[in-house]
PDB file with one MODEL, atoms N, CA, C and O in Angstrom:
MODEL        1
ATOM      1  N   UNK A   1      -8.139  -5.859 -12.009  1.00  0.00           N
ATOM      2  CA  UNK A   1      -6.505  -5.548 -12.387  1.00  0.00           C
ATOM      3  C   UNK A   1      -6.469  -3.992 -12.321  1.00  0.00           C
ATOM      4  O   UNK A   1      -6.188  -3.392 -11.284  1.00  0.00           O
ATOM      5  N   UNK A   2      -6.717  -3.493 -13.279  1.00  0.00           N
ATOM      6  CA  UNK A   2      -6.704  -2.345 -13.491  1.00  0.00           C
ATOM      7  C   UNK A   2      -6.770  -1.341 -12.090  1.00  0.00           C
ATOM      8  O   UNK A   2      -6.047  -0.364 -11.896  1.00  0.00           O
ATOM      9  N   UNK A   3      -7.856  -1.866 -11.159  1.00  0.00           N
ATOM     10  CA  UNK A   3      -7.345  -0.820  -9.412  1.00  0.00           C
ATOM     11  C   UNK A   3      -6.307  -0.868  -9.219  1.00  0.00           C
ATOM     12  O   UNK A   3      -5.512   0.064  -9.103  1.00  0.00           O
ATOM     13  N   UNK A   4      -6.028  -2.659  -9.108  1.00  0.00           N
ATOM     14  CA  UNK A   4      -4.252  -2.559  -8.420  1.00  0.00           C
ATOM     15  C   UNK A   4      -3.713  -2.001  -8.809  1.00  0.00           C
ATOM     16  O   UNK A   4      -3.136  -1.305  -7.973  1.00  0.00           O
ATOM     17  N   UNK A   5      -3.299  -1.670 -10.343  1.00  0.00           N
ATOM     18  CA  UNK A   5      -2.438  -1.305 -11.251  1.00  0.00           C
ATOM     19  C   UNK A   5      -2.825   0.140 -10.663  1.00  0.00           C
ATOM     20  O   UNK A   5      -2.050   0.470  -9.765  1.00  0.00           O
ATOM     21  N   UNK A   6      -3.728   0.992 -10.914  1.00  0.00           N
ATOM     22  CA  UNK A   6      -3.932   2.094 -10.294  1.00  0.00           C
ATOM     23  C   UNK A   6      -3.170   2.727  -8.935  1.00  0.00           C
ATOM     24  O   UNK A   6      -2.410   3.694  -8.893  1.00  0.00           O
ATOM     25  N   UNK A   7      -3.637   1.840  -7.808  1.00  0.00           N
ATOM     26  CA  UNK A   7      -3.175   2.422  -6.662  1.00  0.00           C
ATOM     27  C   UNK A   7      -1.896   1.874  -6.573  1.00  0.00           C
ATOM     28  O   UNK A   7      -1.428   2.031  -5.445  1.00  0.00           O
ATOM     29  N   UNK A   8      -1.109   1.247  -7.400  1.00  0.00           N
ATOM     30  CA  UNK A   8       0.493   0.692  -6.513  1.00  0.00           C
ATOM     31  C   UNK A   8       0.839   2.219  -7.929  1.00  0.00           C
ATOM     32  O   UNK A   8       1.499   3.040  -7.292  1.00  0.00           O
ATOM     33  N   UNK A   9       0.680   2.667  -9.113  1.00  0.00           N
ATOM     34  CA  UNK A   9       0.843   3.920  -9.656  1.00  0.00           C
ATOM     35  C   UNK A   9       0.590   5.173  -8.572  1.00  0.00           C
ATOM     36  O   UNK A   9       1.495   6.001  -8.679  1.00  0.00           O
ATOM     37  N   UNK A  10       0.035   5.371  -8.005  1.00  0.00           N
ATOM     38  CA  UNK A  10      -0.406   6.190  -7.013  1.00  0.00           C
ATOM     39  C   UNK A  10       0.832   6.008  -5.936  1.00  0.00           C
ATOM     40  O   UNK A  10       1.816   6.714  -5.716  1.00  0.00           O
ATOM     41  N   UNK A  11       0.551   5.245  -5.580  1.00  0.00           N
ATOM     42  CA  UNK A  11       2.008   4.806  -4.391  1.00  0.00           C
ATOM     43  C   UNK A  11       3.402   5.146  -4.797  1.00  0.00           C
ATOM     44  O   UNK A  11       4.119   5.562  -3.887  1.00  0.00           O
ATOM     45  N   UNK A  12       3.825   5.067  -5.761  1.00  0.00           N
ATOM     46  CA  UNK A  12       4.968   5.478  -6.809  1.00  0.00           C
ATOM     47  C   UNK A  12       5.083   6.743  -6.982  1.00  0.00           C
ATOM     48  O   UNK A  12       6.106   7.323  -7.347  1.00  0.00           O
ATOM     49  N   UNK A  13       3.847   7.316  -6.682  1.00  0.00           N
ATOM     50  CA  UNK A  13       4.620   8.858  -6.723  1.00  0.00           C
ATOM     51  C   UNK A  13       4.267   9.720  -5.972  1.00  0.00           C
ATOM     52  O   UNK A  13       3.875  10.871  -6.164  1.00  0.00           O
ATOM     53  N   UNK A  14       4.502   8.786  -4.583  1.00  0.00           N
ATOM     54  CA  UNK A  14       4.588   9.575  -3.043  1.00  0.00           C
ATOM     55  C   UNK A  14       6.688   9.476  -2.936  1.00  0.00           C
ATOM     56  O   UNK A  14       7.151   8.351  -2.746  1.00  0.00           O
ATOM     57  N   UNK A  15       7.411  10.340  -3.034  1.00  0.00           N
ATOM     58  CA  UNK A  15       8.373  10.207  -2.976  1.00  0.00           C
ATOM     59  C   UNK A  15       9.171  10.317  -1.581  1.00  0.00           C
ATOM     60  O   UNK A  15       9.030  11.473  -1.183  1.00  0.00           O
ATOM     61  N   UNK A  16       9.725   9.786  -0.946  1.00  0.00           N
ATOM     62  CA  UNK A  16      10.520   9.964   0.183  1.00  0.00           C
ATOM     63  C   UNK A  16       9.791   8.406   1.188  1.00  0.00           C
ATOM     64  O   UNK A  16      10.283   7.990   2.237  1.00  0.00           O
ATOM     65  N   UNK A  17       9.036   8.041   0.756  1.00  0.00           N
ATOM     66  CA  UNK A  17       8.296   7.071   1.546  1.00  0.00           C
ATOM     67  C   UNK A  17       8.348   5.490   0.512  1.00  0.00           C
ATOM     68  O   UNK A  17       8.377   5.292  -0.703  1.00  0.00           O
ATOM     69  N   UNK A  18       8.340   4.637   1.651  1.00  0.00           N
ATOM     70  CA  UNK A  18       8.408   3.167   0.620  1.00  0.00           C
ATOM     71  C   UNK A  18       6.759   2.430   1.009  1.00  0.00           C
ATOM     72  O   UNK A  18       6.303   2.013   2.074  1.00  0.00           O
ATOM     73  N   UNK A  19       6.300   2.491  -0.080  1.00  0.00           N
ATOM     74  CA  UNK A  19       4.632   2.270   0.032  1.00  0.00           C
ATOM     75  C   UNK A  19       4.400   0.892  -0.649  1.00  0.00           C
ATOM     76  O   UNK A  19       5.215   0.755  -1.562  1.00  0.00           O
ATOM     77  N   UNK A  20       3.641  -0.084  -0.534  1.00  0.00           N
ATOM     78  CA  UNK A  20       3.224  -1.528  -1.329  1.00  0.00           C
ATOM     79  C   UNK A  20       1.902  -1.937  -0.762  1.00  0.00           C
ATOM     80  O   UNK A  20       1.516  -2.044   0.403  1.00  0.00           O
ATOM     81  N   UNK A  21       1.315  -2.137  -1.918  1.00  0.00           N
ATOM     82  CA  UNK A  21       0.374  -3.058  -1.530  1.00  0.00           C
ATOM     83  C   UNK A  21       0.391  -3.838  -1.783  1.00  0.00           C
ATOM     84  O   UNK A  21       0.602  -4.124  -2.961  1.00  0.00           O
ATOM     85  N   UNK A  22       0.123  -4.970  -0.598  1.00  0.00           N
ATOM     86  CA  UNK A  22       0.520  -5.869  -0.305  1.00  0.00           C
ATOM     87  C   UNK A  22      -1.031  -7.259  -0.148  1.00  0.00           C
ATOM     88  O   UNK A  22      -1.950  -6.869   0.574  1.00  0.00           O
ATOM     89  N   UNK A  23      -1.147  -8.169  -0.554  1.00  0.00           N
ATOM     90  CA  UNK A  23      -2.125  -9.488  -0.535  1.00  0.00           C
ATOM     91  C   UNK A  23      -1.632 -10.638  -0.484  1.00  0.00           C
ATOM     92  O   UNK A  23      -1.509 -11.345  -1.485  1.00  0.00           O
ATOM     93  N   UNK A  24      -1.250 -11.014   0.791  1.00  0.00           N
ATOM     94  CA  UNK A  24      -0.558 -12.535   1.106  1.00  0.00           C
ATOM     95  C   UNK A  24      -1.507 -13.412   0.968  1.00  0.00           C
ATOM     96  O   UNK A  24      -1.139 -14.389   0.315  1.00  0.00           O
ATOM     97  N   UNK A  25      -3.077 -13.463   1.492  1.00  0.00           N
ATOM     98  CA  UNK A  25      -3.532 -14.948   1.303  1.00  0.00           C
ATOM     99  C   UNK A  25      -4.081 -15.060  -0.351  1.00  0.00           C
ATOM    100  O   UNK A  25      -3.898 -16.019  -1.101  1.00  0.00           O
ATOM    101  N   UNK A  26      -4.812 -13.766  -0.669  1.00  0.00           N
ATOM    102  CA  UNK A  26      -5.123 -14.043  -1.877  1.00  0.00           C
ATOM    103  C   UNK A  26      -6.493 -14.022  -2.353  1.00  0.00           C
ATOM    104  O   UNK A  26      -7.121 -14.260  -3.385  1.00  0.00           O
ATOM    105  N   UNK A  27      -6.780 -13.455  -0.613  1.00  0.00           N
ATOM    106  CA  UNK A  27      -8.392 -13.417  -0.776  1.00  0.00           C
ATOM    107  C   UNK A  27      -8.975 -11.425  -0.973  1.00  0.00           C
ATOM    108  O   UNK A  27      -8.616 -10.367  -0.456  1.00  0.00           O
ATOM    109  N   UNK A  28      -9.803 -11.755  -1.800  1.00  0.00           N
ATOM    110  CA  UNK A  28     -10.702 -10.035  -2.153  1.00  0.00           C
ATOM    111  C   UNK A  28     -10.718  -8.859  -1.321  1.00  0.00           C
ATOM    112  O   UNK A  28     -10.573  -7.699  -1.707  1.00  0.00           O
ATOM    113  N   UNK A  29     -10.917  -9.288  -0.079  1.00  0.00           N
ATOM    114  CA  UNK A  29     -10.681  -8.221   1.040  1.00  0.00           C
ATOM    115  C   UNK A  29      -9.693  -8.109   1.738  1.00  0.00           C
ATOM    116  O   UNK A  29      -9.941  -7.287   2.620  1.00  0.00           O
ATOM    117  N   UNK A  30      -8.638  -8.520   1.823  1.00  0.00           N
ATOM    118  CA  UNK A  30      -6.920  -9.123   2.249  1.00  0.00           C
ATOM    119  C   UNK A  30      -6.328  -7.936   1.850  1.00  0.00           C
ATOM    120  O   UNK A  30      -5.264  -8.114   2.442  1.00  0.00           O
ATOM    121  N   UNK A  31      -6.211  -7.027   1.389  1.00  0.00           N
ATOM    122  CA  UNK A  31      -4.963  -6.305   0.741  1.00  0.00           C
ATOM    123  C   UNK A  31      -5.047  -5.387   1.925  1.00  0.00           C
ATOM    124  O   UNK A  31      -5.932  -5.089   2.728  1.00  0.00           O
ATOM    125  N   UNK A  32      -3.578  -4.993   1.700  1.00  0.00           N
ATOM    126  CA  UNK A  32      -3.083  -3.930   2.644  1.00  0.00           C
ATOM    127  C   UNK A  32      -1.977  -2.916   2.321  1.00  0.00           C
ATOM    128  O   UNK A  32      -0.965  -3.339   1.763  1.00  0.00           O
ATOM    129  N   UNK A  33      -2.081  -1.624   2.622  1.00  0.00           N
ATOM    130  CA  UNK A  33      -1.303  -0.734   1.581  1.00  0.00           C
ATOM    131  C   UNK A  33      -0.097  -0.609   3.416  1.00  0.00           C
ATOM    132  O   UNK A  33      -0.538  -0.437   4.552  1.00  0.00           O
ATOM    133  N   UNK A  34       1.474  -0.789   2.970  1.00  0.00           N
ATOM    134  CA  UNK A  34       2.199  -0.743   4.280  1.00  0.00           C
ATOM    135  C   UNK A  34       3.163   0.260   3.703  1.00  0.00           C
ATOM    136  O   UNK A  34       3.318   0.531   2.512  1.00  0.00           O
ATOM    137  N   UNK A  35       3.550   0.574   4.355  1.00  0.00           N
ATOM    138  CA  UNK A  35       4.557   2.140   4.269  1.00  0.00           C
ATOM    139  C   UNK A  35       5.861   0.942   5.097  1.00  0.00           C
ATOM    140  O   UNK A  35       5.432   0.093   5.878  1.00  0.00           O
ATOM    141  N   UNK A  36       6.924   1.002   4.895  1.00  0.00           N
ATOM    142  CA  UNK A  36       8.517   0.075   5.410  1.00  0.00           C
ATOM    143  C   UNK A  36       9.598   0.704   5.406  1.00  0.00           C
ATOM    144  O   UNK A  36       9.557   1.657   4.627  1.00  0.00           O
ATOM    145  N   UNK A  37      10.508   0.593   5.913  1.00  0.00           N
ATOM    146  CA  UNK A  37      11.718   1.133   6.285  1.00  0.00           C
ATOM    147  C   UNK A  37      12.554  -0.231   5.854  1.00  0.00           C
ATOM    148  O   UNK A  37      11.837  -1.204   5.622  1.00  0.00           O
ATOM    149  N   UNK A  38      13.734  -0.387   5.743  1.00  0.00           N
ATOM    150  CA  UNK A  38      14.671  -0.992   5.585  1.00  0.00           C
ATOM    151  C   UNK A  38      15.515  -0.863   6.522  1.00  0.00           C
ATOM    152  O   UNK A  38      15.979   0.276   6.475  1.00  0.00           O
ATOM    153  N   UNK A  39      16.020  -1.565   7.495  1.00  0.00           N
ATOM    154  CA  UNK A  39      16.977  -1.456   8.380  1.00  0.00           C
ATOM    155  C   UNK A  39      18.026  -2.761   8.205  1.00  0.00           C
ATOM    156  O   UNK A  39      17.946  -3.498   7.222  1.00  0.00           O
ATOM    157  N   UNK A  40      18.942  -2.947   9.187  1.00  0.00           N
ATOM    158  CA  UNK A  40      19.860  -3.620   9.053  1.00  0.00           C
ATOM    159  C   UNK A  40      19.561  -5.102   9.428  1.00  0.00           C
ATOM    160  O   UNK A  40      20.281  -6.043   9.093  1.00  0.00           O
ATOM    161  N   UNK A  41      18.403  -5.207  10.170  1.00  0.00           N
ATOM    162  CA  UNK A  41      17.739  -6.360  10.199  1.00  0.00           C
ATOM    163  C   UNK A  41      16.770  -6.731   9.236  1.00  0.00           C
ATOM    164  O   UNK A  41      16.124  -7.759   9.441  1.00  0.00           O
ATOM    165  N   UNK A  42      16.529  -5.939   8.038  1.00  0.00           N
ATOM    166  CA  UNK A  42      15.619  -6.254   6.798  1.00  0.00           C
ATOM    167  C   UNK A  42      14.573  -5.161   6.850  1.00  0.00           C
ATOM    168  O   UNK A  42      14.810  -4.008   7.209  1.00  0.00           O
ATOM    169  N   UNK A  43      13.283  -5.666   6.421  1.00  0.00           N
ATOM    170  CA  UNK A  43      12.441  -4.622   5.666  1.00  0.00           C
ATOM    171  C   UNK A  43      11.256  -4.584   7.465  1.00  0.00           C
ATOM    172  O   UNK A  43      10.536  -5.518   7.821  1.00  0.00           O
ATOM    173  N   UNK A  44      11.389  -3.595   8.027  1.00  0.00           N
ATOM    174  CA  UNK A  44       9.906  -3.403   8.978  1.00  0.00           C
ATOM    175  C   UNK A  44       9.163  -2.952   8.766  1.00  0.00           C
ATOM    176  O   UNK A  44       9.471  -1.812   8.421  1.00  0.00           O
ATOM    177  N   UNK A  45       7.645  -3.200   8.713  1.00  0.00           N
ATOM    178  CA  UNK A  45       6.540  -2.387   8.695  1.00  0.00           C
ATOM    179  C   UNK A  45       6.123  -1.382   9.562  1.00  0.00           C
ATOM    180  O   UNK A  45       6.284  -1.438  10.781  1.00  0.00           O
ATOM    181  N   UNK A  46       5.576  -0.436   8.947  1.00  0.00           N
ATOM    182  CA  UNK A  46       6.004   0.876   9.944  1.00  0.00           C
ATOM    183  C   UNK A  46       4.278   1.086  10.431  1.00  0.00           C
ATOM    184  O   UNK A  46       4.000   1.540  11.541  1.00  0.00           O
ATOM    185  N   UNK A  47       3.060   0.625   9.275  1.00  0.00           N
ATOM    186  CA  UNK A  47       1.871   1.062   9.363  1.00  0.00           C
ATOM    187  C   UNK A  47       1.028   0.032   8.457  1.00  0.00           C
ATOM    188  O   UNK A  47       1.661  -0.664   7.664  1.00  0.00           O
ATOM    189  N   UNK A  48      -0.220  -0.084   8.528  1.00  0.00           N
ATOM    190  CA  UNK A  48      -0.624  -0.558   7.476  1.00  0.00           C
ATOM    191  C   UNK A  48      -2.055  -0.474   7.532  1.00  0.00           C
ATOM    192  O   UNK A  48      -2.573  -0.281   8.632  1.00  0.00           O
ATOM    193  N   UNK A  49      -2.747  -0.587   6.537  1.00  0.00           N
ATOM    194  CA  UNK A  49      -4.616  -0.574   6.639  1.00  0.00           C
ATOM    195  C   UNK A  49      -4.825  -1.805   5.898  1.00  0.00           C
ATOM    196  O   UNK A  49      -4.236  -1.946   4.826  1.00  0.00           O
ATOM    197  N   UNK A  50      -5.604  -2.725   6.347  1.00  0.00           N
ATOM    198  CA  UNK A  50      -6.311  -3.685   5.582  1.00  0.00           C
ATOM    199  C   UNK A  50      -7.925  -3.842   4.951  1.00  0.00           C
ATOM    200  O   UNK A  50      -8.916  -3.568   5.628  1.00  0.00           O
ATOM    201  N   UNK A  51      -7.966  -4.181   3.969  1.00  0.00           N
ATOM    202  CA  UNK A  51      -9.407  -4.105   3.185  1.00  0.00           C
ATOM    203  C   UNK A  51      -9.390  -4.675   2.171  1.00  0.00           C
ATOM    204  O   UNK A  51      -8.686  -5.603   1.773  1.00  0.00           O
ATOM    205  N   UNK A  52     -10.425  -3.950   1.582  1.00  0.00           N
ATOM    206  CA  UNK A  52     -10.592  -4.765  -0.076  1.00  0.00           C
ATOM    207  C   UNK A  52     -10.187  -3.690  -0.784  1.00  0.00           C
ATOM    208  O   UNK A  52      -9.774  -2.720  -0.149  1.00  0.00           O
ATOM    209  N   UNK A  53     -10.226  -3.639  -2.356  1.00  0.00           N
ATOM    210  CA  UNK A  53      -9.533  -2.420  -2.876  1.00  0.00           C
ATOM    211  C   UNK A  53      -9.895  -1.406  -3.056  1.00  0.00           C
ATOM    212  O   UNK A  53      -9.174  -0.450  -3.342  1.00  0.00           O
ATOM    213  N   UNK A  54     -11.258  -1.384  -2.911  1.00  0.00           N
ATOM    214  CA  UNK A  54     -12.231  -0.035  -2.586  1.00  0.00           C
ATOM    215  C   UNK A  54     -11.199   0.828  -2.006  1.00  0.00           C
ATOM    216  O   UNK A  54     -10.499   1.798  -2.298  1.00  0.00           O
ATOM    217  N   UNK A  55     -11.426   0.056  -1.093  1.00  0.00           N
ATOM    218  CA  UNK A  55     -11.172   1.088   0.703  1.00  0.00           C
ATOM    219  C   UNK A  55      -9.525   1.269   0.636  1.00  0.00           C
ATOM    220  O   UNK A  55      -9.028   2.258   1.174  1.00  0.00           O
ATOM    221  N   UNK A  56      -8.818   0.444   0.068  1.00  0.00           N
ATOM    222  CA  UNK A  56      -7.146   0.680  -0.423  1.00  0.00           C
ATOM    223  C   UNK A  56      -6.735   2.281  -1.875  1.00  0.00           C
ATOM    224  O   UNK A  56      -5.750   2.994  -2.067  1.00  0.00           O
ATOM    225  N   UNK A  57      -8.138   2.167  -2.553  1.00  0.00           N
ATOM    226  CA  UNK A  57      -7.677   2.935  -3.172  1.00  0.00           C
ATOM    227  C   UNK A  57      -8.116   4.098  -2.477  1.00  0.00           C
ATOM    228  O   UNK A  57      -7.256   4.971  -2.591  1.00  0.00           O
ATOM    229  N   UNK A  58      -9.287   4.552  -1.672  1.00  0.00           N
ATOM    230  CA  UNK A  58      -9.447   5.803  -0.576  1.00  0.00           C
ATOM    231  C   UNK A  58      -8.040   5.868  -0.203  1.00  0.00           C
ATOM    232  O   UNK A  58      -7.340   6.649  -0.848  1.00  0.00           O
ATOM    233  N   UNK A  59      -7.425   5.080   0.863  1.00  0.00           N
ATOM    234  CA  UNK A  59      -6.689   5.060   1.314  1.00  0.00           C
ATOM    235  C   UNK A  59      -5.061   5.539   0.472  1.00  0.00           C
ATOM    236  O   UNK A  59      -4.131   6.055   1.093  1.00  0.00           O
ATOM    237  N   UNK A  60      -5.037   5.316  -0.588  1.00  0.00           N
ATOM    238  CA  UNK A  60      -3.851   5.640  -1.487  1.00  0.00           C
ATOM    239  C   UNK A  60      -3.947   6.983  -1.701  1.00  0.00           C
ATOM    240  O   UNK A  60      -2.990   7.713  -1.442  1.00  0.00           O
ATOM    241  N   UNK A  61      -5.371   7.577  -2.308  1.00  0.00           N
ATOM    242  CA  UNK A  61      -5.885   8.743  -2.513  1.00  0.00           C
ATOM    243  C   UNK A  61      -5.487   9.953  -1.329  1.00  0.00           C
ATOM    244  O   UNK A  61      -5.448  11.180  -1.424  1.00  0.00           O
ATOM    245  N   UNK A  62      -5.195   8.960  -0.104  1.00  0.00           N
ATOM    246  CA  UNK A  62      -5.557  10.164   0.971  1.00  0.00           C
ATOM    247  C   UNK A  62      -4.075   9.994   1.152  1.00  0.00           C
ATOM    248  O   UNK A  62      -3.666  11.087   1.545  1.00  0.00           O
ATOM    249  N   UNK A  63      -3.228   9.279   1.071  1.00  0.00           N
ATOM    250  CA  UNK A  63      -1.755   9.649   0.880  1.00  0.00           C
ATOM    251  C   UNK A  63      -0.886  10.485   0.203  1.00  0.00           C
ATOM    252  O   UNK A  63       0.065  11.171   0.576  1.00  0.00           O
ATOM    253  N   UNK A  64      -1.572  10.223  -1.209  1.00  0.00           N
ATOM    254  CA  UNK A  64      -1.013  11.009  -2.405  1.00  0.00           C
ATOM    255  C   UNK A  64      -1.490  12.837  -1.933  1.00  0.00           C
ATOM    256  O   UNK A  64      -0.736  13.790  -2.132  1.00  0.00           O
ATOM    257  N   UNK A  65      -2.814  12.937  -1.333  1.00  0.00           N
ATOM    258  CA  UNK A  65      -3.016  14.299  -1.566  1.00  0.00           C
ATOM    259  C   UNK A  65      -2.744  14.531   0.014  1.00  0.00           C
ATOM    260  O   UNK A  65      -3.289  15.542   0.456  1.00  0.00           O
ATOM    261  N   UNK A  66      -2.253  14.030   0.620  1.00  0.00           N
ATOM    262  CA  UNK A  66      -1.827  14.719   2.529  1.00  0.00           C
ATOM    263  C   UNK A  66      -3.007  14.441   3.242  1.00  0.00           C
ATOM    264  O   UNK A  66      -3.091  14.732   4.435  1.00  0.00           O
TER     265      UNK A  66
ENDMDL
END
């Protein structure tokens, strides 16, 4: 749970980009970091990376640090 909060906090520091950590299945290896845009049709996903929380943490650090 701490890792999830850390990742969410990191993603919130990135300005001008809509980023979210999601897990639709509840499985521990099935997290995604998604960048999304709001359009007239709703929300469209631009890119995502899937994997476990450790991979998501590494990916979040990569996004934050460029």
